[in-house]
N, C-alpha and C positions, 0 to 999 in steps of 0.2 A: 134117825140114822143118817139120812142124806145130809142133814146139817152138820153132823159130826164128821162125816167124810170130807165135806167141803172145808170144814175148819182145819182138819189135818192137812188137806191139800194146800190151803192158804199158808199154814205154818211152814210147810215144806218149801213152798215157793219163797217165802220170806227168808228162810234159812239159807237157801241156795243163793239168793240175791246178796245176803249179808256176806256169805263166804266168798262170792265172786268179787264183791267190793273190797273185802280184806285182802284177797289175793292180788287184785289190781293195785291196791295201795302198797302191798309188800314189794311188788315188782316195779313200782313206778320209779322213773328216773329222778334225779335230784342234782345237787351241786355241792362242791367243796370250795372253801375260801381260805386264803392265807394272805398275810401282809408282806409286802416287799421290804418294809422297814427301811427304806432308802433315805439317807440324809439329803439327797438331791431332789426328793419329792416322793413321799410315801404313796402307795397304791395297794389295792386289793387285787390279787390274782384270783380269777374265777375258773373253775374246772367243772364241766358238765359231768355228772355221774350217770352212766348207763345202768340198765337193770341188772347187769352182771357185776357191777361195782367198778368197772374200768372208768378212767377219767380222760377227758379230752379238754384242751384249753378253750376257754370262751372269751378271754380278753383280760386286759389289765385296766383298772378303773382308779384314777387318782383320787386321793382323799382330801386334797386341799391343804394338807399339812406335810410335815417331814418326820422321818424316822431317825434312828440312831446309827444304823448300819451294823449293829452288833446285837448279841443276845439280850433279851429283856429280863431273863431270869424269872419268868412269870407264866401263869396259865390264865387264859381268857382275854388275850389282847384283841381278839376279834370274836364277836358273839352275834347270834341271831335272836330275834324276838321269839316269844313263845309260839307264834303262828307262822314263823319263818318268812314273814313279809317284810321285815326290816333287818338291816345288818348294821352293827356298830363296830367302830375300829378306833384304836388309840393312835395318836401321833406323838410318840414319846420325844421326838426331837423338837417339836414346836408347842408342846404342852397343850394339846387340844384333842378333841374327840370328834369323830365324823359319823353322820347318819346317812345311810343309803336305803332306798327302796329296792327290793329284790324284784327284778323283771325276768321274764322268760329267757332273755338273751344275755343277762348279766345284771348290772347294777346302775342305779341312777342316784347321783349325789344330791342330797337335800340340804344338808347343813354341816358346818364345821364350827365348833364353839370351844372356848377355853375350858380346860378340864377342872378348874378350881384349885390347881396346885401345879407342881412341876413333876415331870417325868411320869405321865400316866402309863401304867403297865397292864392293867386288868380292868374289865368291865363286867357288870352283871345287870340283867334286866328282868323285871317281873311286871307284867301288864304294862302300865304306862309309867313305871318308875325305872330309872336307870341310876346306878351308882358307879363312880370311877374311883379306882385306887391310884393315888399319886405317891410315887416312891421317893421323889426328890425332897431335899431339905428335911423338914421335920416329919413329912409324910402325913397323908390324911385320906379320908374318903369324902366324896362330895356327891350330892344327889341332884337329879334332874327329872323333870317331867318330859315325857315324849309325846309329841303330837304326830299327825300323819306325815308331816315333813319338817318337824322342828324339834329342837332340844332346848329346854329352858331351865336354867339353874334354879334350884329351890333355895330361897333365902333361909339362912340359918341352918343349913343341912351339913355343912362341913364339920367333920369330927376328927380328932387326932387318933393316931394309932395307939393301941394299948401299951406297947413297949417303946414307942417313940421312934418310928422309922427304923426298925431293926430288921432290915432286909425283907420287906413284905413280898409276897408271891402271888396272892390271888384274893379277890373279893367275890362273894357270891351270895345270892339270896337263898334261904331255905325254900323248899318247894311251896310252902304256904305264903311266902313273902313276908312273914312276920319277924324274921331274924336275918341279919347280915353276918357273915363270917369272913374273917381275914386271917390268913396264916402269916406268921413272921418267922423267917428262917433263922436269923442270927440269935434271937432270944429263945428259940424253940417254944413259942407260945401261940395260942389260938385266941383271937379276939372275937367276941360276939356282941352284937348291938341289937336291941329291940327297935323295931320300926313302927312308928305311930301311924294313925289313920291319915295324918297330913303328909306322910312320906318321909318325915324327918327321923333320922336314926338317933338313938339315945347315946349315952356315954358308954364306952366299951367295958366289958367284963373280960379280964385276962385269965386264961386257964393254961396251965403247963401242958405241953404236948407230951404224950407218953413215949414218943419216938423223937430222936433229935432231928432238927432241921426239917420241920413240916413245910411242905411245898404245895404242890397241886392237890386239888380235892374235887369231890363230886358228892351228890346226895343219892341215896337209894330211894326206891319208891315209897318207903315209909318214913322218909325224912331223916334217916341216920346219916351222919357225916363220915365219909370215907376219905382218908388222907394218905398221901404218899410222903414218906420221910426220906429225904435225900441221903441220910446216913445208912440206909439199907433195909427199909421195912415199910409196911403199911399198917394203919391203925383205923379204928372206927369209934364213933362217939354218939351219945345222945346230946343234942344241943338245944339250948334255949337262950334267951337274952341273959339269963343268969349264969351261963357258962357251959362248958363241955365236960361231960362225964364219960369215962372210958368204957367201951364195950369190949373191943379186942385190943390188946396191948400191941407192942411192936412186933408184928408178924414178919419175920425175916424173908426177904426175897431171894437171898443168896446171890444177888446180882448187884452190880455197882451203880450207885446214884439213881435210885428210882424217884425221879423228880416230878413226873406228871401222872395224873390218875383220871380215868374216866369210867363211868359205869354204863352197862348196857341198858337199853330201853325197857327190857322186861324185868330189870332189877335183880337178875340172878348172878351176874358176873361183873367184875371190875378188872381193869388192866392198868399196870404201871409201865411207863416208858423208862427204861434204865439207861441213862445217857452214857455212863462209863462202860457198860457191858455190851451195848449194841443189841439188847434184847427187850422183850416185852414179857412181863410176868402177869399171869392170870390168877384171879382169886374167885372162889365162889362166895356169894353173899347170902347168908342165912336170913330168915325172917326177922331175927332179932338184931340184924346188922353185923353179926360176927363174921370174920374173914378166915378163909382157909386157902392155902395155895392149891392150884389145880395140878401143878407138876412139882414133884419133890425137888427138882433142880432149880425151880423158879423161872426157867426159860420156857415159856409157852410158845414164843416165836423168836427167831434169831435173824436179825437184820445184817449181821456181819461186822467184822472188826472195823473200827473207825466210822461206823455209821452214825453214831451220836444222835439217837432218836430224841426228839423233843415233844412238843405238845401233841395231843390226841383228840379225836372226835369220832363219834359213832353216828352213822347215817340215821335219818329220822325213821326209816323203816326197820332199824335195829339189826340189819343184816351184815353191815360192813364196819370195820374199824380202820380209820385213817390216821397215819402218823407223819408228822413233819420231820423228815429225816435229814438233819442238818449236815452230816458228813458227806452225803451224796447229793445235796441240794435237790431233794426230791420229796414226793409224797408217796409213802408206802401204803399199800392197801391189803386188807385181809378180810376173808369171809369168816364170820362168826358162826360156828356150828352149834347145834342144840346142846352139846355137852361143854360149851365154852372154849373148845379148842379153836385154833386159828389156822387158816390155810391161805397162802399168799395169792393175791390178785395182782395183775400187772401194775407196777409202779410207774410214776410219771416224773421226769426230771426237768431240768431247765430253770429251777428256782434261783433267784439271786442269793448271793452270800448274805447272811444276816436276816433272812426271812424269819418271821415270827408269827406265832399263833395259828390256830386252825379251827374252822367251824364247818359243820356238815348239815345238809338237809336231805 
């Protein structure tokens, strides 16, 4: 009996310790990153995130490359590694990509290398593999291996886009790293590439998008592809290297230009940033990947007329949604409730015109 009581006591202690650790993790601070995208010298602006979601400036860190000074029309121009220890950024003006080590007080630049094409606009990383989406010229994706402070091109990894540089918007690995996905806006197509054990992508399979102008996308926790369609909807798919098959068709947002999409860490909700409407639309995500609007109007949050919301990111603790709000040169912050509703947290301004991309930890 004494052994049984001690066993229960030990389990209770472990449970309390686990809960405390989880609570500490949930409330831990982090950071948010965005690109200045300046043609005079690109840099990453870093903002410390407090436990309540509020942001404070931590500094501006040059990338060693240049930006374009204007919108990149993409999602994923600045991304974090899976463990949040490295940050990658595009230099669309100088056809290069940069690697930083994430430090407690900001960033340390490790390397800046050629992107394998022209006009890099989106990046994706899975373990030690990085792929860049180059939108200029014929357009391509190119692979790299990532070291502790280096980026090395993978010979033979450059692959064409399925529709031939038809306004690509984003490249991203599937959660298991076995498939790469690229959205092409002008052709309303989705490209999928199988990725071999050597890190080299195969030839693209082209699938028609069920909604016109597929743009930004994310994956849910079960590997379903969730896509924002700038024509006014969001869709979901099963994806493999053999293509994309529709789960949810074009689910209307009733809001203008839903161009960017991000999913929550718990896999229950997704949000589109609606550039023309100045709003954010929330969707519930079912276990089969199907989408349903949270609010009949499609406006889960309203950033105001002329706000022109762009790229989005969810904090690593899953509690906050951040939006790069182009019209006000700011980052808008929202607390994500259990039911998926959004409540505003203080925004932070002072971003340069033409800022692009956002990542959060």
